[in-house]
C-alpha beads as a LAMMPS data file, in Angstrom:
LAMMPS data file: protein, C-alpha beads

165 atoms
164 bonds

1 atom types
1 bond types

-500.0 500.0 xlo xhi
-500.0 500.0 ylo yhi
-500.0 500.0 zlo zhi

Masses

1 110.0

Atoms # bond

1 1 1 445.217 333.249 9.548
2 1 1 446.632 336.106 8.807
3 1 1 446.532 338.060 5.608
4 1 1 448.874 338.794 3.298
5 1 1 448.859 342.768 4.024
6 1 1 448.675 342.602 7.610
7 1 1 451.837 340.829 7.807
8 1 1 453.195 343.089 5.888
9 1 1 451.580 345.976 7.837
10 1 1 453.402 343.689 11.002
11 1 1 456.529 344.166 8.584
12 1 1 456.424 348.024 8.322
13 1 1 455.357 348.614 11.870
14 1 1 458.813 346.499 13.373
15 1 1 460.603 348.253 10.698
16 1 1 459.387 351.714 11.924
17 1 1 459.766 351.209 14.915
18 1 1 463.702 349.518 14.615
19 1 1 464.510 352.917 12.573
20 1 1 462.840 355.040 15.600
21 1 1 464.810 353.244 18.512
22 1 1 468.025 353.443 16.133
23 1 1 467.754 357.869 15.123
24 1 1 466.893 358.399 19.322
25 1 1 462.982 358.926 19.105
26 1 1 459.617 358.027 18.305
27 1 1 456.243 359.599 16.408
28 1 1 453.365 361.476 18.363
29 1 1 450.369 358.982 18.289
30 1 1 448.088 361.501 19.365
31 1 1 450.081 364.662 17.939
32 1 1 452.475 363.625 15.185
33 1 1 455.048 365.582 16.984
34 1 1 458.168 363.978 16.967
35 1 1 459.693 363.340 19.846
36 1 1 463.349 362.910 20.464
37 1 1 464.805 360.074 23.222
38 1 1 468.286 362.067 24.989
39 1 1 470.575 360.137 27.473
40 1 1 471.133 363.652 28.117
41 1 1 467.763 364.958 28.694
42 1 1 467.216 362.067 30.779
43 1 1 464.481 360.984 28.906
44 1 1 466.056 357.449 28.219
45 1 1 462.477 355.610 29.241
46 1 1 460.054 358.460 27.650
47 1 1 456.810 357.420 26.506
48 1 1 454.726 360.318 26.822
49 1 1 454.581 363.430 24.048
50 1 1 456.119 366.714 25.002
51 1 1 453.947 369.169 22.941
52 1 1 450.329 367.084 23.486
53 1 1 451.349 365.307 26.921
54 1 1 449.822 361.867 25.516
55 1 1 452.270 358.601 26.211
56 1 1 451.696 355.051 24.482
57 1 1 450.734 352.316 26.377
58 1 1 454.448 351.091 26.293
59 1 1 455.445 349.379 29.938
60 1 1 453.900 346.663 31.514
61 1 1 454.685 345.898 35.635
62 1 1 458.465 348.396 35.702
63 1 1 458.936 351.631 33.956
64 1 1 461.351 350.818 31.079
65 1 1 460.180 346.915 30.520
66 1 1 458.858 348.140 27.538
67 1 1 456.614 344.796 27.202
68 1 1 453.122 345.946 27.463
69 1 1 451.221 344.155 24.675
70 1 1 448.372 346.724 24.511
71 1 1 450.252 349.442 22.793
72 1 1 447.401 351.755 22.580
73 1 1 447.447 355.587 23.052
74 1 1 446.926 357.462 26.939
75 1 1 445.446 360.846 27.408
76 1 1 446.704 362.685 30.393
77 1 1 444.832 363.551 32.976
78 1 1 445.425 364.609 35.416
79 1 1 448.131 365.608 38.226
80 1 1 449.902 363.668 41.514
81 1 1 453.063 364.164 43.499
82 1 1 455.943 361.406 43.809
83 1 1 455.587 360.189 47.407
84 1 1 458.579 361.250 49.128
85 1 1 457.973 359.965 52.856
86 1 1 459.644 362.221 55.179
87 1 1 462.860 364.527 56.029
88 1 1 465.050 364.019 58.751
89 1 1 463.377 366.213 60.748
90 1 1 460.419 363.470 60.559
91 1 1 458.699 366.917 58.223
92 1 1 456.908 365.035 54.476
93 1 1 458.985 365.925 51.266
94 1 1 457.198 367.326 48.795
95 1 1 457.755 364.607 45.562
96 1 1 458.344 365.685 42.243
97 1 1 455.195 366.340 39.947
98 1 1 454.440 363.985 37.843
99 1 1 451.716 362.910 35.245
100 1 1 447.964 360.394 35.450
101 1 1 447.727 358.713 32.025
102 1 1 444.870 356.681 31.223
103 1 1 445.162 354.102 28.853
104 1 1 442.672 354.486 25.739
105 1 1 442.666 350.570 25.288
106 1 1 442.988 348.260 28.553
107 1 1 442.275 351.487 30.599
108 1 1 445.177 351.109 32.695
109 1 1 445.935 354.069 35.088
110 1 1 450.090 355.123 35.388
111 1 1 451.958 357.602 36.105
112 1 1 454.699 359.631 34.313
113 1 1 457.611 361.833 35.415
114 1 1 457.945 365.546 33.751
115 1 1 460.538 365.753 31.396
116 1 1 462.383 368.953 30.654
117 1 1 461.754 369.429 28.005
118 1 1 457.272 368.895 28.533
119 1 1 455.191 372.173 27.676
120 1 1 454.330 373.857 31.370
121 1 1 451.221 375.582 29.363
122 1 1 450.007 371.810 28.404
123 1 1 451.028 370.732 32.043
124 1 1 448.629 373.149 33.662
125 1 1 445.967 372.380 30.788
126 1 1 445.875 368.882 32.082
127 1 1 445.713 369.976 35.330
128 1 1 442.882 372.520 34.961
129 1 1 441.022 369.849 33.005
130 1 1 441.674 367.451 35.978
131 1 1 439.508 369.980 38.498
132 1 1 436.503 369.257 36.172
133 1 1 436.657 365.299 36.826
134 1 1 433.923 362.905 38.440
135 1 1 434.575 362.017 42.076
136 1 1 433.753 358.227 41.213
137 1 1 437.131 358.793 38.678
138 1 1 439.057 360.634 42.271
139 1 1 437.913 357.895 44.592
140 1 1 438.873 355.379 41.956
141 1 1 442.734 356.766 41.255
142 1 1 442.412 357.095 45.555
143 1 1 441.783 353.304 46.032
144 1 1 444.995 352.570 43.185
145 1 1 446.357 355.106 45.896
146 1 1 447.347 357.975 43.750
147 1 1 446.313 361.534 45.049
148 1 1 445.467 364.054 42.253
149 1 1 445.976 367.280 42.503
150 1 1 443.633 370.410 43.258
151 1 1 443.319 374.097 43.800
152 1 1 445.341 373.796 47.018
153 1 1 448.519 372.408 45.377
154 1 1 448.457 374.842 41.954
155 1 1 451.535 377.570 43.774
156 1 1 453.438 373.905 44.270
157 1 1 453.129 373.584 40.665
158 1 1 454.254 376.230 40.109
159 1 1 457.090 376.438 42.104
160 1 1 458.643 372.906 40.323
161 1 1 457.360 374.395 36.946
162 1 1 459.542 376.899 37.033
163 1 1 462.567 375.334 38.859
164 1 1 461.861 376.256 42.101
165 1 1 462.113 373.001 43.604

Bonds

1 1 1 2
2 1 2 3
3 1 3 4
4 1 4 5
5 1 5 6
6 1 6 7
7 1 7 8
8 1 8 9
9 1 9 10
10 1 10 11
11 1 11 12
12 1 12 13
13 1 13 14
14 1 14 15
15 1 15 16
16 1 16 17
17 1 17 18
18 1 18 19
19 1 19 20
20 1 20 21
21 1 21 22
22 1 22 23
23 1 23 24
24 1 24 25
25 1 25 26
26 1 26 27
27 1 27 28
28 1 28 29
29 1 29 30
30 1 30 31
31 1 31 32
32 1 32 33
33 1 33 34
34 1 34 35
35 1 35 36
36 1 36 37
37 1 37 38
38 1 38 39
39 1 39 40
40 1 40 41
41 1 41 42
42 1 42 43
43 1 43 44
44 1 44 45
45 1 45 46
46 1 46 47
47 1 47 48
48 1 48 49
49 1 49 50
50 1 50 51
51 1 51 52
52 1 52 53
53 1 53 54
54 1 54 55
55 1 55 56
56 1 56 57
57 1 57 58
58 1 58 59
59 1 59 60
60 1 60 61
61 1 61 62
62 1 62 63
63 1 63 64
64 1 64 65
65 1 65 66
66 1 66 67
67 1 67 68
68 1 68 69
69 1 69 70
70 1 70 71
71 1 71 72
72 1 72 73
73 1 73 74
74 1 74 75
75 1 75 76
76 1 76 77
77 1 77 78
78 1 78 79
79 1 79 80
80 1 80 81
81 1 81 82
82 1 82 83
83 1 83 84
84 1 84 85
85 1 85 86
86 1 86 87
87 1 87 88
88 1 88 89
89 1 89 90
90 1 90 91
91 1 91 92
92 1 92 93
93 1 93 94
94 1 94 95
95 1 95 96
96 1 96 97
97 1 97 98
98 1 98 99
99 1 99 100
100 1 100 101
101 1 101 102
102 1 102 103
103 1 103 104
104 1 104 105
105 1 105 106
106 1 106 107
107 1 107 108
108 1 108 109
109 1 109 110
110 1 110 111
111 1 111 112
112 1 112 113
113 1 113 114
114 1 114 115
115 1 115 116
116 1 116 117
117 1 117 118
118 1 118 119
119 1 119 120
120 1 120 121
121 1 121 122
122 1 122 123
123 1 123 124
124 1 124 125
125 1 125 126
126 1 126 127
127 1 127 128
128 1 128 129
129 1 129 130
130 1 130 131
131 1 131 132
132 1 132 133
133 1 133 134
134 1 134 135
135 1 135 136
136 1 136 137
137 1 137 138
138 1 138 139
139 1 139 140
140 1 140 141
141 1 141 142
142 1 142 143
143 1 143 144
144 1 144 145
145 1 145 146
146 1 146 147
147 1 147 148
148 1 148 149
149 1 149 150
150 1 150 151
151 1 151 152
152 1 152 153
153 1 153 154
154 1 154 155
155 1 155 156
156 1 156 157
157 1 157 158
158 1 158 159
159 1 159 160
160 1 160 161
161 1 161 162
162 1 162 163
163 1 163 164
164 1 164 165
């Protein structure tokens, strides 16, 4: 049975969520930075902070569905490229840079697009930290068909971060 205090807490959280939706953004649960959501910037389905890159486990099956019950923080653990396939000449196309997140509640792994206002230094820090990832964790990501970027990918990372795609 829920106590009166927990009911009040749930009401406050619901009110905060509705207010955040109205004003177009949310407070990062990790670093407390205000995160704007803006259609013009292409961040309508944003769920990660542009400063620390932590995310919130909001989506369940598809980006933007907002049906997850977890709602825990998701730590940025590495970078990958979105699979793009081949161009009309049969050459592999380089996909866009993506952030790999690990949910700290349920340990779901997800990948998120990088937004135009994401901190480039924070992205490089996530990449550098991922270079020390344990082999077992790298194999786990590979089993999910998520390919962690390595030192060989650094020039492409800088190229995409500078807008030279």
